Legacy VTK file of the C-alpha trace (Angstrom):
# vtk DataFile Version 3.0
C-alpha trace
ASCII
DATASET POLYDATA
POINTS 124 float
51.277 178.498 111.184
51.161 175.394 113.568
49.887 176.286 116.972
49.951 172.783 118.213
53.882 172.853 117.310
56.567 173.097 119.941
59.775 174.019 118.693
62.792 173.305 121.002
66.120 175.540 120.750
69.324 174.000 122.200
72.105 176.513 122.535
74.778 177.391 125.027
74.796 181.101 123.962
72.064 182.690 126.070
71.790 185.521 123.352
70.953 183.138 120.887
68.387 181.195 122.707
66.593 184.467 123.645
66.837 185.869 120.236
65.156 182.673 118.782
62.610 182.437 121.350
61.662 185.801 121.176
61.506 185.429 117.043
59.772 182.111 116.995
56.978 183.558 119.556
56.488 186.565 117.576
55.944 184.296 114.653
53.301 182.469 116.599
55.128 179.365 117.852
55.435 177.556 121.265
58.857 177.622 122.118
61.081 175.757 124.935
64.845 176.596 125.340
67.364 174.635 126.680
70.998 175.670 127.664
72.735 172.275 126.463
72.096 168.805 124.981
72.168 167.539 128.482
69.080 169.527 129.680
67.111 168.756 126.655
67.731 164.652 126.683
66.830 164.652 130.222
63.721 166.658 130.003
60.165 166.054 128.223
61.370 168.044 125.321
62.249 164.679 123.141
58.889 163.721 123.612
57.024 166.935 122.867
59.221 168.437 120.092
57.933 168.847 116.504
60.930 170.672 115.213
64.481 171.104 116.741
66.900 173.853 116.245
70.480 173.314 118.006
73.847 174.665 118.027
76.381 172.146 116.770
79.397 173.427 119.198
78.352 173.403 122.835
80.613 172.443 125.897
78.744 169.475 127.130
78.098 167.551 124.406
77.618 168.912 120.633
74.477 168.759 118.572
75.028 166.319 116.437
76.010 163.375 119.301
72.866 164.825 120.970
70.989 164.236 117.747
72.515 160.704 117.370
71.442 159.794 120.871
67.764 160.851 120.075
68.042 158.329 117.344
69.420 155.610 119.515
66.616 156.399 121.862
64.091 155.750 118.699
63.384 159.408 118.843
63.550 161.249 115.223
62.631 165.081 115.807
63.544 167.143 112.482
66.411 169.179 113.222
67.825 172.222 111.726
71.710 172.810 112.912
72.947 176.293 113.484
76.457 177.003 113.782
79.227 179.939 114.406
81.546 177.509 112.725
80.842 175.943 109.545
83.798 173.373 109.572
81.945 172.045 112.865
79.340 170.356 110.186
79.827 166.537 110.123
76.847 163.830 108.943
75.425 162.217 111.964
75.641 158.334 112.496
73.621 155.739 110.539
70.976 155.381 113.113
70.062 159.261 112.843
68.290 160.844 109.852
69.827 163.327 107.590
69.379 166.958 109.254
66.986 169.041 107.626
69.427 172.359 107.193
72.406 173.915 108.547
72.669 177.328 108.847
76.127 179.303 109.432
75.422 182.144 112.020
74.461 185.021 111.463
71.457 183.370 109.458
68.571 184.674 107.653
65.611 184.901 110.023
63.005 184.611 107.000
65.013 181.211 105.749
64.870 179.704 109.161
61.534 180.331 109.347
60.443 178.948 105.898
62.164 175.773 107.109
60.625 175.498 110.130
57.141 175.969 108.261
58.326 173.303 105.619
59.352 170.829 108.572
56.067 171.243 110.294
53.949 170.592 106.894
55.964 167.500 106.125
54.992 166.017 109.405
51.274 166.909 109.139
LINES 1 125
124 0 1 2 3 4 5 6 7 8 9 10 11 12 13 14 15 16 17 18 19 20 21 22 23 24 25 26 27 28 29 30 31 32 33 34 35 36 37 38 39 40 41 42 43 44 45 46 47 48 49 50 51 52 53 54 55 56 57 58 59 60 61 62 63 64 65 66 67 68 69 70 71 72 73 74 75 76 77 78 79 80 81 82 83 84 85 86 87 88 89 90 91 92 93 94 95 96 97 98 99 100 101 102 103 104 105 106 107 108 109 110 111 112 113 114 115 116 117 118 119 120 121 122 123
């Protein structure tokens, strides 16, 4: 477990944010949730986040565009995308690194937690 790791969850669906917040906290992580890409981008989230879990389709800005904007700022956070529409997947632009994973909703919580652990182990 990585007690110092901050996991950010960006999803416009409150029920998804609450479920992931509960899952991650019960697994020992520190978590911050954001209702959309702009809320995350204009917070201290990009600076303090160790792993980002983001929906792809959101009304204000999609998750992949948010990821590209982070990369354009020189911020490279490992990202795990979740989506209710697997056809919404597209590779990010050249400035962004390849996402760690794409999980279609609903997804296996065990696989998500294993993916987060892999991300955090790589960072250390």
